C-alpha positions in Angstrom: 27.1 1.6 6.2 25.7 -2.1 6.7 22.6 -1.6 9.9 20.2 -4.6 11.2 18.0 -4.3 10.9 18.0 -3.5 7.6 16.7 -0.6 6.6 17.2 0.0 3.0 15.8 -2.9 1.6 15.2 -4.9 -1.8 13.2 -7.1 -3.1 13.4 -8.7 -5.8 10.3 -10.9 -5.6 6.7 -9.7 -5.0 6.0 -12.0 -1.9 8.3 -9.7 0.7 7.3 -7.3 -1.0 4.1 -8.0 -0.2 5.2 -9.4 3.4 6.5 -6.4 4.5 3.8 -3.7 3.5 1.8 -6.2 6.0 4.6 -6.0 8.1 4.1 -2.1 8.5 7.0 -2.6 7.2 7.4 -0.5 3.9 9.4 2.4 4.6 11.9 -0.5 4.3 11.5 -0.9 1.1 13.9 0.9 -1.7 13.4 -1.5 -4.6 11.5 -3.8 -6.0 10.4 -6.3 -9.0 9.4 -4.9 -12.1 6.7 -7.8 -11.8 6.3 -6.1 -8.6 2.1 -5.7 -8.7 0.8 -5.8 -5.1 0.2 -3.9 -3.2 -2.1 -2.0 -5.2 0.4 1.5 -5.8 4.1 -0.4 -5.4 5.1 0.4 -9.8 4.4 4.1 -8.1 6.2 4.4 -4.6 9.1 1.5 -5.1 12.0 1.9 -8.1 11.9 -1.0 -10.5 15.1 -2.0 -10.5 14.2 -6.0 -11.7 12.5 -8.7 -13.4 12.2 -11.9 -12.2 15.0 -13.5 -14.6 17.8 -10.6 -14.8 18.2 -7.3 -12.3 20.0 -3.6 -12.7 22.6 -4.5 -10.7 25.0 -0.7 -11.4 20.8 0.6 -9.5 21.0 -2.2 -7.1 24.0 -0.3 -5.8 23.0 3.2 -6.5 20.0 2.8 -3.3 23.1 1.6 -0.7 21.1 -1.2 -0.5 21.5 -2.8 3.4 20.0 -6.3 2.3 19.2 -7.7 -1.1 15.7 -10.0 -0.9 15.9 -12.9 -4.2 14.3 -16.2 -4.6 15.1 -19.2 -6.0 18.1 -20.6 -8.1 16.6 -19.1 -10.8 17.9 -15.5 -9.4 21.8 -17.9 -8.1 23.4 -15.8 -10.6 21.8 -11.6 -9.4 22.2 -13.3 -6.1 25.7 -13.9 -6.6 26.8 -11.2 -7.9 25.6 -9.2 -5.7 27.5 -11.1 -3.2 30.5 -10.3 -4.4 30.1 -6.7 -4.7 29.9 -6.2 -1.1 25.4 -6.7 -0.9 23.9 -8.5 2.0 21.7 -11.3 0.0 19.6 -13.3 2.4 17.8 -15.5 -0.5 14.5 -17.8 -0.6 13.9 -20.7 -1.7 10.1 -21.6 0.1 7.9 -24.7 -2.7 5.6 -25.3 0.7 2.8 -23.8 2.9 5.7 -24.0 5.6 8.4 -22.2 3.5 5.8 -19.3 3.3 5.2 -18.7 6.6 9.2 -19.9 7.6 10.1 -17.5 4.8 7.7 -14.6 6.9 9.7 -15.0 9.6 12.4 -14.3 8.3 11.7 -11.2 6.5 9.9 -10.0 9.9 13.4 -10.4 11.1 15.6 -9.6 8.7 13.3 -5.8 9.1 13.5 -6.1 13.1 9.7 -6.7 13.4 10.1 -10.9 14.1 7.1 -10.5 17.1 4.7 -8.8 13.9 5.8 -11.5 11.5 5.2 -14.6 13.3 1.6 -12.8 14.2 1.1 -12.8 10.7 2.5 -15.7 10.1 0.3 -17.5 12.8 -2.4 -15.9 11.6 -2.2 -16.6 8.6 -1.9 -20.2 9.2 -5.3 -20.8 10.9 -7.1 -18.8 8.2 -5.7 -21.8 5.7 -6.3 -24.7 8.0 -10.3 -22.8 8.9 -10.8 -22.8 5.5 -9.6 -26.7 5.4 -12.1 -27.8 8.4 -14.9 -25.4 6.5 -14.9 -28.0 3.6 -13.4 -31.3 5.2 -16.3 -33.3 5.0 -17.5 -32.4 1.5 -16.9 -34.5 -1.4 -13.4 -34.5 -3.4 -13.5 -32.3 -7.3 -11.4 -34.0 -9.2 -8.8 -30.8 -10.4 -6.3 -29.8 -12.1 -3.5 -27.0 -12.1 -2.0 -25.9 -14.8 1.4 -23.6 -14.3 2.2 -23.2 -18.2 0.5 -24.6 -21.1 3.3 -25.2 -23.3 4.5 -27.4 -22.7 1.4 -28.3 -19.7 2.7 -28.3 -16.3 1.2 -29.0 -13.1 1.1 -27.1 -9.6 3.4 -26.6 -7.6 4.1 -27.3 -3.1 2.4 -24.7 -2.3 -0.9 -24.7 -5.6 -1.1 -28.0 -4.1 -1.4 -27.8 -0.9 -4.3 -24.7 -1.3 -6.4 -27.0 -3.5 -6.0 -29.8 -0.9 -6.9 -27.2 1.9 -9.7 -25.8 -0.3 -11.4 -29.8 -0.4 -10.5 -30.4 -3.7 -7.8 -33.8 -4.7 -5.2 -33.0 -6.9 -4.7 -35.0 -9.8 -1.2 -34.7 -9.6 0.0 -34.4 -6.2 2.5 -36.4 -7.1 4.0 -34.2 -8.6 4.3 -31.4 -6.9 6.6 -31.8 -4.1 9.3 -31.1 -7.4 10.9 -28.2 -8.0 12.1 -27.2 -11.3 8.9 -26.9 -13.9 10.6 -29.0 -16.4 10.2 -32.2 -13.0 6.3 -31.1 -13.5 5.3 -31.6 -17.3 1.9 -33.6 -17.6 0.7 -35.0 -21.2 -2.6 -34.5 -21.9 -3.5 -38.1 -22.1 -3.0 -38.2 -18.7 -5.1 -35.1 -18.0 -7.6 -37.0 -19.6 -7.2 -40.1 -18.2 -7.6 -38.4 -14.5 -10.4 -36.8 -15.6 -10.4 -34.1 -14.1 -14.1 -32.0 -13.0 -11.9 -28.2 -12.8 -9.3 -27.3 -14.9 -7.2 -24.0 -13.0 -5.3 -22.6 -14.7 -2.0 -19.7 -14.5 -0.3 -19.1 -16.3 2.9 -17.4 -15.0 2.1 -14.0 -16.2 1.0 -15.1 -19.5 -3.3 -14.5 -20.0 -5.0 -17.9 -19.6 -6.7 -18.7 -23.2 -9.6 -20.7 -21.7 -11.1 -22.0 -24.4 -8.0 -22.6 -26.1 -8.0 -24.9 -23.3 -11.7 -26.7 -24.6 -10.6 -27.3 -27.3 -7.5 -30.1 -27.1 -7.6 -33.5 -29.1 -10.1 -35.4 -26.6 -10.8 -33.4 -24.1 -14.5 -33.4 -25.0 -15.3 -35.9 -22.1 -13.4 -34.5 -19.8 -15.6 -33.1 -16.9 -14.4 -30.5 -16.8 -14.7 -29.0 -20.1 -18.1 -31.0 -21.3 -19.4 -28.9 -17.7 -18.2 -24.9 -18.6 -14.8 -25.2 -15.3 -12.4 -23.7 -17.5 -11.0 -21.2 -14.2 -8.0 -18.4 -14.6 -6.5 -18.0 -11.8 -4.0 -14.8 -12.0 -0.7 -15.5 -11.0 0.1 -12.8 -8.9 -3.1 -14.6 -6.9 -1.2 -18.2 -6.8 2.2 -18.6 -8.2 3.6 -15.9 -5.6 4.7 -18.0 -2.1 3.3 -15.7 -0.2 0.6 -13.6 1.3 -1.3 -13.4 -1.8 -1.7 -17.0 -2.2 -3.3 -18.1 1.6 -5.7 -15.4 0.8 -6.4 -14.2 -2.4 -5.3 -17.3 -3.7 -7.2 -19.6 -1.9 -10.2 -17.8 -2.4 -10.3 -17.8 -5.9 -9.4 -22.0 -5.4 -12.6 -21.9 -3.0 -14.6 -19.7 -5.1 -13.7 -22.5 -8.5 -14.1 -25.4 -6.1 -17.3 -24.3 -4.2 -19.0 -20.4 -5.6 -18.9 -17.4 -4.9 -20.6 -18.3 -2.4 -18.7 -19.9 -0.3 -15.4 -17.0 -0.6 -18.5 -14.7 1.6 -19.0 -17.0 4.0 -15.3 -17.8 4.5 -15.6 -13.8 6.3 -16.7 -15.3 9.2 -13.7 -17.2 9.7 -11.5 -15.0 9.2 -9.7 -12.5 11.3 -10.2 -8.8 10.3 -5.8 -8.2 11.6 -5.2 -9.2 7.2 -7.3 -6.7 6.0 -4.6 -6.0 3.0 -5.1 -2.7 2.0 
């Protein structure tokens, strides 16, 4: 029997898992992606039934979910297989801050806690705006965000928006609205020409080798390389379009741009209810 609000939810990506935990509805989660690392302990608490590109359909069906939450065209085939098996599926496709906040509110509605979800989304939005106001008066450092190294791929929409909120200037902001990674491929020469002051790198699940970035031919004159300002941001913090990006991910950008002291100063703009876990 299917229920609404959903009582048995399978989450195929991490951001919906984190959202449900923050809403206090983690008891509804019966299966998660193997890539889930937030909150700590989730991999021990919940069965892992998928990667990002594939899923164990029989294992998901055995959990008798009322609802499966998926993400993007990349999981479209998984969603279709589950739909053909009679499972209710909601496929998100958020690629910017507005979309992330809408996702949180939608997850809350599906889990039967719309008021709590609206409150969470509102607090997260206010936090981003408070950070924006904090650094608005400063000179904007030029930032290159690298989502992948071979080929070089620049940052997606929400990442670019968070760089701007933190007081930086995304050197490839004009590409950020392009959803497909292949449409955000950039050349080493374009980065050199843009002369970023800071390089932020998050290689989508692969450890960043900052020394390899610094050693790229012709990059020795890039300000970020010359000044040693190449910083890795772990992908679970910034490349999942959910609460992590708006909290720890944004903090990591602030630290890279302005230093750890600036992050400590942000504590005064935080709402105590945003303590995650």
